[in-house]
N, C-alpha and C positions, 0 to 999 in steps of 0.2 A: 491542874497545879495550883492557880491561885485560891482555892480554897483548901487546899492540903496544907495538915500541920508541917515544920518542917523537918520532924524525922521521915517522915513518910515520902516525902517529896525526894529527901536523900536516898533513902531506902530502896525506892522505885527506880534512881537513875542507879545505883550499885546492880540492880537486880538486871535493870534494860540492857546495860553495858556488855560486850565482851571483850572490853579490854581496856587496860589502864595503866599509865606512868606510875612506876614503881621507885620510891625514893628510901634509898639505902645510905649506907655511913663505911666510906673507905676506914682501912686500919689508922689513918692519922686524922681521922673525923670528918673528913670533907665529903659534903653530899654527892651523891653519885644517884643520876634517872635514868631508868630504862623500862624499854615497854615491854608489859606481860600480858597475856590471855587471861582473862579472868571466868572464874563462873561464881556462884553463890551457893553456899547451902542454906540449909531451908530457911534459917534464923536471920539470913544475908549475912550471914559473916563471910569475909571476900576468900577466895581457893585459887590459887597457883601452883601450875605445874611446871619446876623448872628443873634442870640441869646443876647436878652438884658442880661441874667445870663452867657455869658463869659467874661473871664476877659478882652480879647481886647473890647469888645463893652463897659464895661464898663471906660475902658483906653479914647474912643473915646468921650463916652458922658463928662469926666472931659477936655480933649484936643484932638481937633479932628486933631490936626497934626499925618502925618503917610506916612509910606513908603511901597510901595510894591516891591519886588523883583520878574522879571518874568523870569525863569532860561529855557532857551533854548540850555542847553548842555546835553541832553539826550541821552545815547547812544555814545555819542563820548569817541574815546580811550583816547584823551588829552582835558577833558572838557575845560582846560582855551582857547583852541582854537572857543569854540563856544562864543554866543551870551548869554549876558543877561542885564536886564535892572531894573533898580531902579528907580521908578517913586514916587517923590515924592508929598505931596498936602493933601487936608485936607479933611474929610471927614463928610458927613453929610445925613440925613434918607431923601430918597426920594419915593413918595407915587405914582408914575405912575405907572397905571397899566400894559402899556406895556412893560413898563423896568421890572417889574414881572414877565409879560410871558415871555418875552425873557427870562430872567434867568434862569425861570423853561425849556423853553425849550433847552437850553443848561445843565440843571443839572436835568434832570427828575426827581430824587431822591429827587429832593426839591419839588416836588408837594405834598409830604406827610407831611410837615411838613410848608409850607410858608403862612398858612394862621394861626399857632398859634400866641397866644397875644403876645408872647414875642420875634418873629422874624419880623426884620425888613429889609426892602432893604436900602443900602448905597450906596449912589455914594461920588466918588472923584473929588472935583475940583481940577484938575493938574495945577500944579504950574510949575514942571520941568522933565526931566528924563535925568538919568546917563547912556548913555550906554557903554558896554563893548563889541566887535564885533567880540574879537580877540588880538593879542597881539598887542600893536600899535595902534590900532582901537578903541581909547577912546574917549568921546565926550559928550557933556552936551547938551541935545535937550530942547530951552523953549515952553511952551505951546502952545503958537500961530503956534508953526511948527510942535507938535506932535499932535495936535488933528487935524480931520478932518472936514469939515462944512458936517453935517447931511443933508440929501436930504428927506424932508418931503414928498414927494408921495412915497418915497420908504418904509419909515417908517411906512405910513398908509398900503401900501399893504403887507408888509412882510406876516403879518399872514397867508393869502391867498395863497400867495407865495409857502411858506414854504410847506400847506395843499395840495395845486395844485401839487408839487413835490411828497411829500411822497404819496400822495395817487394814483396818474396815472402816475406817472414818476421812479419809482423805480428801475426800468430799467436805466435809465440813470444816477442817483446817484450811482449806482452799478458801472457804467463804471467809472465814475469822480474817483471813490475810485483804482478800480483796476487796471487803462490805465494812470491815471494820475498820481495817487498817489503811485501808487505802494501795496496799501493795501491788504492785503487777508480777506477772508470773508465775506458773507452773512448779509443781514439786516442793513447795512448803511441809518441811515438819515439825512436830512440834517433838521441841527438847529437853523441856522441864513442864513441873508444877509443882507448884506451894500453893500456900493459903492464901496470895494476895493473888496471884495469877498464873499465866502461862508463859512461855519460851518457845518463838518459832526461830527457823533457820532454812534459808535456801542460797547453798550455795555459800558465799563469805556474807549475805546479810543476814543482818538478824534483828528480830522484833519482839515485841513483850505485848501482852495483851491482858489488862487487869481486871479481876472479877469486880461484880458492883458489891459484893460483900466479903469477908475472908470466909474459907471452907477450914473443916477441920479433919476428914475423912474420904474416900472413896465414895460414898453414895451422894455425901455433898457434891464432889467433884462431876459425881454424873450429873446431877441434875444443872450446876453451874454450866458445864460444856454443852448442855442440849439447851438451855437457855443462851448462851449465846450462838447456838447453831439457828437457832429460832430467831432471834434481832438479824443475825446477819441476813435470812432469808426474806424476810420482812424489809429490808432495807433495799434489797437486791431488786423487789417487787414495787 
């Protein structure tokens, strides 16, 4: 993180997080903060799946302005030395089935209610983010720097890549988790792939593994995943 640009640090935190504090506005203009489960589109735009019955959904329907706080300080002896990003923008419902599928892959428990009539997927149109990455490391990051151009070929191939990796290469995923991320336990699944890395999940635990360099399609994905497996095997030996 020390050599990363602020935009990359903030975007990595957004992609790695599976939850955030959502700030919306009550009818009288007072701030209202709630917990939401998050995922990211391929460009890192935040996604939330919420019920129309929830207070934050009512607020967004009246006024789409919102902020999400992504907190990367868990487990630090001094949380103020860790990274956190407040992402500011406007939310609107998004009916893209690929985004819905990606959200459910990130949060498997959402499969139980994603099709309920009152639940909708909302996508944030990001305006900017305020990153605090430790003492004195404070930056405003505009949307054009924060968001990452999506790779359409990778977006289309993602479901097949996840299916292939989870069904045929569970051993490689276990190596990623154990050797490259220092994570314990069996049963890790790959829940997402985007130009900058992959997402893993095991029960309630999530993890993010970045690529050495961005990818833009399924062939580059194959090469990057194979390179990670080779690196993990070398580390194991």
